[in-house]
N, C-alpha and C positions, 0 to 999 in steps of 0.2 A: 937379888933376883926377884922380879915381879911375879906374884902368884895369882892364879885364877882358879875359880871353881871348875870352869870348863875351857878347854882349848879345842878349837875346831880348825883342822887343817883342810882347807878347800872351801871356797865361797861360792860354789855352784848352787843349784836349787836345793840339794840335800843339806849341804853344810849351812846354808843360810837359814833353812827351816829349823835345823837343830839349834842354832844359836838363838833364834827368836823364841823357841820353846823353853830354853834354859832361862831366858829373861823372864818368862812367865813365872818361873819358880823363884825369882829374885836372885838369881845367881850372877856372879861376875864372870863375863865371857870374853875371851879373846878369839876373834875370827881372823884367820890368816889366809890370804889369797895372793898368789904370785902374779896373776894376770888381771882378769876382769871379774868383778862380782857378778854373779848370774850365770857364768859359765856357758855350757852348751844349751842351757835353758833359754838363753837370750841370743848368744852369738853363734853363728855357724851351726845352728841346731834347731830346737823346737820353735822358737818365735820367728826366726828368720825364714825357715823353710815353710812354715804355715802361712806367713805373710805372702810369700811367693805363690803358694797354693791358692789362697783366697783371691789374689789378683788374677791368676791364670784362669780360675773358674769364672770370674766375671767376664773376662775376654771371651772364653768359650761360650758362655751363655748368650752374650751379645751376638756373636757370630752365628750361633744356632738360629737366632731369630732373623737377622738381617740377610744372611746368605740365602735363606729359603725364599726371600722376597726378590732375589735377583740383584741385590746390592753388593757392592764391594766389601771385602772383609775389613773389619776394624782391626787396626794394629796399634799396639801400645809400644812406644819407644822404650828401649832398655834404660835410658836415662830416667824416664818416669818410673820405671820399675825400681831402679836403684834409689830414687828419691823416696818412694813409699816405704821401701825396706829400711832406709836410714831413719826415717821418721818413727817407725814402729820400734826399732831398736833403741833410739834415743829416748823415747817416752819411757820405756821400761828401765833403761839405764839411769835416767834422771830420778825415777821413783826410788830405786835402790840407793843412789847417792844421797838424796835428801833424807831418806829414812836413817841411814847410817850416821849422818852428821847430827841429826836430832837426838838419836839414841846415845850419843857420846857427850851430851850436854849435862850440866849440873841438874837441870830440871828432871832428867831421867836417871839421876843418881849415877851417871857414868857406868851403867851396867855393861855396856858394850865397849870393847876396845878393839879397834880395827888395825891390823898390821898388813902392809903390803910387802910381800916377799915370799921366799921359798921356805916352807916349814919342814923340818927334819927331826925325827925322834933321836934323842941322844941317850935317853933312858925311858923307863915306863912312865915317868912324870915330867921329864924335861924335853923341851922343844927348842931347837935352834932356828932362828929366823934370819935369813940372809937376803939382803937387798942392796943392789948397787955397790957391791964390794964390802959392805959392812954387815956385821952379824951381832946378834945378842941372843941370850937364852932366857926362856920363861918357864914357869912351873905350872902344871895343871893337875888338879885332883883327878879329873876325868878328862879323857881325850877322845875326840871323834875324828876318824879318818874319812874324808869325803872328797878325795882328789879327782873323782870322775874318770873319764876315759877319752880316747882319741881314735880316729879312724884307723882301721887296720890296713897295712900296706902289704904288697907282695914283694919278696926280696928281689925278684928278677925284673921288677918294673920300677923305673925311676920316676918318682912323683915330683913335679916341679911347681904344682899348684897354678900353672898357667896353661899348659897344654894337656898334661895328664894331672887330673885333679882328684881330691877327696871332697867330702862335704865341708871341710875347712876352707877350701878355696873357691868353691863353685859360686858363692855369692859375690866374689870379687872380679868376675869376668867383665870385660869391657863392652860386650855386645852379645846378642843371641848368637850362639854358634850355629853355623849353617847345618852341621851334623854333629851328633854326639853319640858315643857308645857308652853304655852303662854296664859295668861288670858287676853282676849280682842282681838277682831278681827277688830279693827279700823286700821288707817294708820300705826301707829308705830308697833302694833302687827304683821300686815301682812308684814311689811318691815323686821322685824327680822326673821319671819318665812321664808321669801324668802332668806335672807342671809344664815341662817344655813342649809336650805335644799339645797341651791346651793353648799355649801362646801361639802356636801355629807357625813359628818361624824356624823351627829346627827339625831336621830329620833325625829321629831317635831310634837307636838299636839297643836291645837288652840281651846280654849273654846269660843264659840260664843253664846250669849244669843238670837240672832236673827235667822231668817230663813236662812239668807245668810250673808257672810262677806261683808264689805264695804257697809252697807245698805243705806248710804247717796248718793251713786252713782247709775247710771242706771244699770239695771239687766244684760245687755249684757257685761258690764265691770266686774261686780262682778262674773259672770259665767266664763269668760275667766281667770281671776286671780285665781279663785277657782280651775279650772281644772288644771292649771299649777302647783299649789301648790300640789294638790293630785297626779299629775303625778310625782312629785319629792318626793313622799312618805309622804307628810304631812297629818295627820289625822285631819279633821275639825269636832269638836263636835258641830253641829248646834242645835239650840233650846235647849241648855243645861243650866241648872242652877247649879252653883257651890255651893255645900252643905258644903264642907270643903276642906281645903288645909293646910297640916301641914307637918312639918319635922319629919321624923321617921327614926332612924338609919342612919342619914347622907344623906338620900334621901328625896324625896317629894312624899307624897301620896295625891291624890285628889279624891273626890267623886262627881259625877254628877247625877242629876235627870232630867228626861225628861217629857214632857206633858202626855205621855201615862202611867206614873207611874213607869217606870223602873228606875233602878239605875245602876251606873257603877263606879267601883273603879280601879284606875290605879296608878302604881308606876313609877316614873321617877327620873332621877338624879338631875335635877334642874328645877326651875320654874321662869318665868319672868312675873311680873305684868305690864300690859300695858293697864291701864284703865283711861288714861287721866292725866292731870296735874292741879295743883292748884297754884294760885298766891302767891308770897312771900310778904306778907303784914304785917306779925307779926313783932312787934318791930319797925315799921316805924314811930310811933308817930303821926299817922293821926289825932287822937283826939286833939292833942296839937295845930294843925294848923286849925282845923275845917273842914278837908277834909271828905266829906261824901262818904259812900259806895254806890254801885249800889243797885237797888231795890231788887235784889236777895241776897244782903249782902255778896257776894263772892268776887267780884272785886271792884276796885275803880271806883266810878261813874264819868263819864266824858261826856262832850258835845264837840265832835270834838276835842278831846285830852285835853280840858280844864276842870279842876275839879270844884267843888263848890267854891273853893278859887281862885280869879282872877289871881294870879301870879303863881299858881301851876298846872302842867300838868301831866297827866298819859299816858304812852305809852307802847306798847309791851304787854306782857302777863298779866300785872297787870290790864289792861283796859278791859280784858275779851272778846275781839273780836276774831280776827283770829291769832292764836299762830304760826306765821311763822316768820322766820328771816327777810325776805324782807318786811313784813308788819310792824314789829316792827321798822325797820329802816325808813320806809316811814312815820310812825306816828311820830317818834321822830323829823325827819327833818321838818315835817309839824308843829309840836308844836313850834319849834324854829323860824320858819318863821312867825308864828302867833305872837310870843312874840316880835320879833325884826324887822320883815320885813313887817308887816301889811298885811299878807296873808289873803285874803278875801274868796277865794273859799274853800268850805268844802271838806274834803276827800271823795272820791268816792270809794266804795268797790265793785262796779259792774264788774270791769274788772281786777280782781286780777288773776294773772297767778300762778298756783301751779303745783307741780309735786309730784307724789307718786313713790317711788323707789321700784317697785315690779317686777314681771316677767310676761309680759314686763312692762316697765315703763309707767305711766299714767300721762298725762298732761291735765290740764283743765283751762278754763277761762269762766266766766259768768255762765249762768243757764244750768242745764241738763234737760233731758226729764221729769223726775219725778217731778222736781221742777215746770216746766211749767204746768204739769197736776194739781199739788197741788194748784197752783196760778190761775188756769183756764185761762191760756194764750194760745190762738190759735196760733199754730206754724207750720212751715214746717221743716222737718228734712231730711238731706241727708247724706248718708254713702258711703264710698269707702274702700274696703279691701286693706290691705298693699300688697297683692299679685299682684296688678295691678300697683304698684309704682316701677319704674325702679331701684331706689337706693336700695329699700328693696330687690328686686330680686338679685341685685349685691352683697349685704351684706349677702345673704342667710338667711335673717330674715324677712320672709313674714307673720309672725303672727301679727295681729293687724288691726286697722282701724282708719279712720278719721270720725268724726261725727260733722256736723255743724247744728245749730238750728237758724232759722231766723223767723221774724214776718210773719204771714200768710196774707200778702197783697202784692201789687205790688212793694213796696219799698224793701221788704225783708231785713230788717236791722238785723244784726247779734246780737243774744241774748246770744249765748254761743257756745263753741266748746270743744270736747273731742278728745284727740289723745291717742291711746293705741298702743304702739310698740316702736321699736328702734328709738332713737333720738327724741322721742316725745317732749321733753322739748325745742328743737330748733325750733319747728314749731308753737309755741303758741303766740309769742309776737305780731306779726302783727295783728292778730285777736283781741287781747287785745286792741291794739291802735284803731282799727276800732270801737270797742264797746264804747270806751271812747269818740271818735269823733262823734259817732252816724252816721256813713257813710254807704251808701248802698254797696251791694256786688260787684257791677260793678267795684269798685276800684281794687278788687283783680283779677277779671276775665282776664284782659289783661296785668297784670304785667309779666315781663320776669323773671321767677325764674331761678336760676342756675340749670343746668342739668348735671348729675342726682342728685336729692336731694329729701329728704323726704317731704319738704314743697310743692312739686308739687302736693301732695295729696290735699292740701287746694284748689289749683286752679281748680283741676278737680271736686271737690265737688261744687264749686261755678258755674262752667260751666254747671254742671248737673242741678242745679236749674234754670239756664237761658236757658236750652235746647240747649246747645252748646258743650256738652262734647265729648271728643275723643272716649271714650268707652261708648257704649250705654247700659243703664240699662235694656232695653228689651232683650238684648242678654246675658249679664252677670248678670242674676237675682240673683245668689248666691253671687256675689261680689259687686254689686251696689244696693243701695236702695234710694228711694225718696218718702216721704209720708207726709201727713198732720196729725196733732194731734189737734182735736177739741173736747172739752168736754170729753177728755180721749179716744176718738175713733180714731184709726189709719186707714187712708184711703190712698191707693197707689195713687201717682200722675202720670198722664199719661206723659211718656217721651219716646222719640225715643230709 
């Protein structure tokens, strides 16, 4: 039986990152993947959907300019979209492939061993690998479980990935659908609504059980994204309960009911289910190794990535925390450092930087306003509109805002930030670092930011809190805001 220092089951973003970190320690690693290395980070997920988003944004930007001049709309053929998508996926796939091959050479001491197949625990150290009817068993001192997740389905709806789709099938459609209903108004649902409405070839509907889309975010963010979607022709069914959704005559018919007792029936060409994801834990053989599930019984239970079995770790989507590529990679690297590097510090989830690819993009770190109210945390909040940021004016993209939330005391330590607007994702990392280091806002107030840049909005927010701002909130009351939130009550702060 071949023996390894580390066996990684699952070659998605998390598993791959864990394997590479173990190589840094000089460990002999076996990486097992049953399908495609890169997982949802490349295929039917992060890279593919963001490639579509980037393309759709370009089309929308072009049309915003030329239609206002009375010209005909620019249209991008779906074949061209598919070509761009295929090129992006191939580029990343080739990088993974070349990397794996080189790491298995004598020059690299054959530290990495790659196995194609299904990995299953047969004991706390043994893993059976099955591929094309053949199987073998290997031994691992440490084992990392990183098998990812898949789209959640509804039992009463038959998904064929042609007419009724999930994110696994949406990239494979043969042309723009004339109409599309999206079930679920969370991040993924709103991203695809943004993509298809940007292309301008599809009538998009969103079914939302809540009063507003993106209910986990502050109302000002939800309202702005909702307005832009509706301005692009998207119909948002708010407070709607899906009574049925079925394929009829090659199309999709769905029925909704509302709190007032009314019903609505609509026929569209295709449907996209976007109701979350579930971990891939079936067939992993957890019971053979004694690995326990979480209290909810949905994810693998873990304590700072370590499962109930001392040598087995769970990372990424199977651990049930934050299903993001960057978090899966961080958890996997952390698990390996615990296993081989005596990492003592626990993972901190308080300063996670995220981005939602909407219109405009939304970047976030730390707490938002409604979370502070729910937790009864007294805070100060400051906002600046993009229309006061030089770079946004130069880009002619002045829709959006910065919002920084700090403790309601003299130290004013940053608890969270939201950026809505162009280049939002480039403006979030410094604040994430300050949250991690628990440093006061003065650190940001006198930094020399590049000019013109979007990140200057952060500095002006901080200066406003310190009463040193260039633009005064008492003058630009519709563009600047500074207030406290105590016991859910908003009180304007006196500023020049």
